[in-house]
C-alpha positions as CSV (number, residue, x, y, z in Angstrom):
1,M,-51.8,3.4,23.8
2,R,-48.4,2.2,25.1
3,V,-45.8,1.7,21.8
4,E,-42.3,0.1,22.5
5,I,-39.6,-0.4,19.9
6,L,-38.1,-3.7,20.4
7,K,-35.8,-3.3,17.4
8,E,-34.9,-1.3,14.6
9,S,-32.8,-0.6,11.5
10,K,-33.2,1.6,8.4
11,E,-35.6,-1.7,6.8
12,E,-36.7,-3.5,9.9
13,I,-38.5,-2.8,13.1
14,E,-40.1,-4.8,15.7
15,I,-42.8,-3.1,18.0
16,K,-44.9,-4.1,21.2
17,L,-48.2,-2.5,21.5
18,D,-50.7,-2.8,24.3
19,E,-53.6,-3.3,21.6
20,N,-55.9,-5.7,20.3
21,H,-56.4,-7.8,17.1
22,T,-58.4,-5.5,15.9
23,L,-56.0,-2.3,15.4
24,C,-53.0,-5.0,14.7
25,N,-55.0,-6.8,11.8
26,L,-56.0,-3.5,10.4
27,L,-52.5,-1.8,10.9
28,T,-50.9,-4.9,9.1
29,D,-53.0,-5.4,6.1
30,E,-52.5,-1.6,5.3
31,I,-49.2,-1.9,6.0
32,R,-48.7,-4.9,3.4
33,K,-50.1,-2.8,0.8
34,D,-46.7,-0.6,0.3
35,K,-45.0,-2.4,-2.6
36,S,-41.4,-1.9,-0.4
37,V,-42.7,-4.3,2.3
38,I,-41.2,-7.8,2.3
39,A,-42.7,-9.0,5.3
40,C,-45.2,-7.9,8.0
41,A,-46.8,-9.6,10.5
42,Y,-48.1,-9.6,14.3
43,K,-48.3,-12.0,17.2
44,I,-49.9,-12.3,20.4
45,E,-47.4,-12.7,23.3
46,H,-50.1,-14.4,25.7
47,P,-53.7,-15.0,24.9
48,L,-54.7,-13.6,28.3
49,K,-52.5,-10.4,28.0
50,K,-53.0,-7.3,25.9
51,E,-49.6,-7.2,24.0
52,F,-48.9,-7.8,20.2
53,K,-45.6,-7.5,18.4
54,I,-45.6,-6.1,14.9
55,F,-42.7,-7.0,12.7
56,V,-42.3,-5.1,9.1
57,K,-39.3,-5.6,6.7
58,T,-38.6,-3.6,3.7
59,N,-36.6,-3.5,0.8
60,G,-34.8,-0.5,1.5
61,K,-37.4,2.4,1.9
62,D,-37.5,3.6,5.3
63,V,-39.8,1.4,7.6
64,R,-40.9,4.2,9.9
65,K,-42.3,6.2,6.7
66,V,-43.9,3.1,5.6
67,I,-45.9,3.0,9.0
68,R,-46.6,6.5,8.8
69,E,-48.1,6.6,5.3
70,S,-50.1,3.2,6.1
71,I,-51.6,5.0,9.5
72,E,-52.3,8.0,7.0
73,R,-54.1,6.3,4.8
74,L,-56.0,4.5,7.4
75,E,-57.1,8.0,8.8
76,K,-58.3,9.0,5.7
77,Q,-60.4,6.1,5.3
78,F,-62.0,6.5,8.8
79,M,-62.6,10.4,8.1
80,E,-64.4,9.1,4.7
81,L,-66.8,6.7,6.7
82,Y,-67.1,9.5,9.6
83,K,-68.4,11.7,6.8
84,Q,-70.7,9.5,4.9
85,L,-72.3,8.4,8.5
86,K,-72.8,12.2,9.6
87,K,-75.0,12.8,6.5
């Protein structure tokens, strides 16, 4: 997966990913669960390209920390699912 930071400050970030709706939707939904998030959305650059932009804005919390914590929560959920299916 290719990740490119397009814009960044402590409270805002715009990221370009070569991924699909599934990952972007999952990630933005999880990011929005953080109470410090003011805005979080993604958009597709072109329907025939696999390039998405994710935008996140917080009310003061470090935006990278918000994203990392969201990814960690998703990882735990998937590990739990994996364990349940492995039984």
